[in-house]
N, C-alpha and C positions, 0 to 999 in steps of 0.2 A: 504494500500500500504506500501511496505517496507520502502520507504523514509519518511513516516509519523510516523513510529514506534519509540517509546521511547526506547532507548537502555540503560539498567541499567548497573552499574559497575559490574565487575565479580571478583571472587577470582582467585588465581593462577591456579586452576584446572577447572575453567569455571563455578563456581556456582555464581548465583546472590545472593546478601546479604539476601534476604527474604528466599531463600531456605536454606542457611546456618543456619539461625535462626530456621526455621521450623524443620529441620532435628533433632535438639536436644531438641525439645519441647514436643514430645510425639509420639504416634503411628500414623504415617502418611505413606507416600510412602517409607521412609527409615527405619521404625520401625514397626514391626508387634506386635499385642497383642499375647503373648505366647499362643500356641494352635491353631493359625491360619496359621501355616506354609504351610499347603497344599493348601492354597489360595494365595500363593505367585506366581506371574506370571512367567511362564517358560522362560528359556534362550535357544535360538536357537544355532545351531552349529556355525553359522556366528558370533553371539554375543560372544560365548565362545572364539572363536579365537581372537577377538578384546580384550577381557578382559585379556587373557593370554599374549598377546603381550604387553599390557600396564602395567601389573603388575604380571609377572609370578611367583614371589616369594611370593605373597600375598595369594594364594589360593582363597577362597571366593566363590566357587561353591560346590554344593552338589546334590546328586541324591534324587529324591522324587517319590513316586508311583503315577501312573495315577489312583488315587482313584475316587470313585463316586463323592465325594464332589468337587474334582479338576475338573472333567469333567463337572459337573453342572455349576461350576464357569466359565469355558471356554465357555460353551454353552450360558451363559448369555452375555458374551462379544462379541461372534461371532455367534449370533442367526441364521444368514442366512447360516452358514457353519456347522450346527449341524451334518449333514450326513458325512462331511469330517473329522471331528475331531477324530473319532476312528481310522482312517488311519494314522493320525499324532501322536496320543497318544494312542497306542494299549492298550486294557484292559490287566491288569496284567503286563504292562510294566512300564518303568520309564522315567522321564524327568529330565533335569537339572534346578536348580533354584539357586538364590543367597543364600549363606549360611547366617545364622543369629546367633547371640550370645544368651546366655540364656535369656537375657532380651528382645529378639525380634529384636534388632538392626541389621541392615545389617553389615556384617564384613568389608565392605568398608566405613562405616560411621565414619568420624573423627570429630575433634573438629570444623572444618570449613566447614562441609558438606561432600560430597562424595570425596573419595580419588582418584577415577578414573577420568581421563580427560573426559570431556563431550562427546567427539566423540567416546569414548570406552565404554560408558555405554549402557546397554540394551535399546532398543527402548522404552519399556514401561516406564522406569525411565525418559527418556528424554521427553516423552509425558505428564506424569502426571503433573497436574490433568486433562489434556484434553483427550478426546476420540472422535472417529468418529462413528456416527450411522446414517444410511440412508443418507450418504453423508454430514451430518451436523456436524460441530464441536460443541461438548458439553463438559461438565465438570462433573467429579464425585462429588457426594455429600459427601465430606470428611470433616467432622466438624473440624478436627485438622489441616487442611491445611491453612496456613496463606495467601496464594495467594487467595484461595476461600473466606476466611473470609474478606480479605481487598478489593478484587475486586468485589465479589458478582455476577457479570455477566461475561460471556465469553468475551464480548467486552472489559470490564475493566480489566479482568484477564490477557489477552494476553500480553499487554505491560509491566506488572510487571515481566514477564519472558523474555522480549525482543523477543516475538514471534508474528507471524501473523497466520491467518487462513490457508494460503497457506503452511506455514512451518509445521503446525500440520498435514494437509492432506498428505503432502509429507512423513513425518516421519511415519505416520500410514500406508501408502502404502508400505514403505520399510519394516516395521515390518511384514505386511502380506506376502510380497514376501519371507522374511526370513523363514517363515513357509510353503511356498509352496502354499499360497492362492493368488488369483487374487486381486490386489489393486482395491478398489472402488466397490467391489461386494456385500458388506453388504447392504441388502435392507430391513432390519426389520423395520416395522412401528414404529415411535418414541414412541408411548405409551407403547410398549411392555416391555421396560426396564426402564420406569420411576420409580424413587425411588432409583435405583442404579446409574443412570446417570442423572444429572440435565440438563434440556433443558432450560438454562437460557441465551440464546444468546440475 
């Protein structure tokens, strides 16, 4: 329940301290390993507009091809929507993603974490390290994530970010809507993505 949730202190742009530390520690949600750019989660038009309104002078977005690797990545995240994905990301087309520096860091990553206000960030960024599969809140197996390493289980990770299962489900549903997908329709059996997503509730 929300009333029982531990609410951590936040920075001026809405980051909790553990995120600000984690963002500068290595390749996690804010920093890709060079060469993995095509596996960066796409930014929808709705999210693009929010980013532009929050920081129009900063840039921070770039186009990327709907490559085979990208489509396979999206199919792993949205297994029940495999047949719909080519309509959203046409072959030989492009999508928007967050731009990165040569070292793989997001261009919005600053000394205290993300420079964007939390409400202007892409849904994927606001969800990480959590995900929803078969209606269950899960967590990515991200070794460099301090929240994952400190909390270990979804139940213990949620309060570290001041979140609840209900908040994760709502954000995930909004993200699906932004891409034209029906919220809560992902019905892939849990074992199908084990290894990419940790079922540690």
